[in-house]
C-alpha positions, 0 to 999 in steps of 0.5 A, spaced: 498 376 829 505 378 826 507 383 820 503 386 815 507 383 808 506 387 801 502 380 799 497 381 804 496 388 803 495 387 796 490 381 798 486 386 802 486 392 797 484 387 792 478 385 796 476 392 798 477 395 792 475 390 787 481 391 783 484 386 778 487 380 783 493 380 778 495 387 780 502 386 784 507 391 787 513 392 784 519 395 788 518 401 784 510 401 786 512 401 793 513 408 793 507 411 789 501 414 792 495 410 792 491 415 788 496 414 782 496 406 783 488 407 782 485 407 789 481 412 791 480 414 799 474 410 800 478 403 798 483 406 803 478 407 808 475 400 807 482 397 807 484 400 813 478 398 817 479 391 815 487 391 817 485 394 824 480 387 824 485 382 822 491 385 825 487 387 832 490 394 832 487 401 831 489 406 826 488 413 827 485 418 821 492 421 821 496 415 820 491 413 814 492 419 811 500 419 812 500 412 809 500 415 802 504 409 799 504 402 800 511 402 804 508 408 808 502 404 810 506 397 811 511 401 816 505 404 820 501 398 821 507 394 823 509 399 827 503 399 831 503 392 831 510 392 834 508 397 839 501 392 841 506 386 842 
């Protein structure tokens, strides 16, 4: 699979957190913590598990903890994807 995009991340978060499907990440929101965006740690853990399944990578607990913002999580996932290729 290719790179994780912001649209794909939003779809995963909506599916795992049950949030409003109309939620979009603006450029400014990419650097806001998931907590401030309304996503709790359980939603992030479920989202990380789904990313691992769909993209065939493994994310360590430390990497998940480091992915505090959408931009950072995208970077971590895409770095893992490029290393796996």
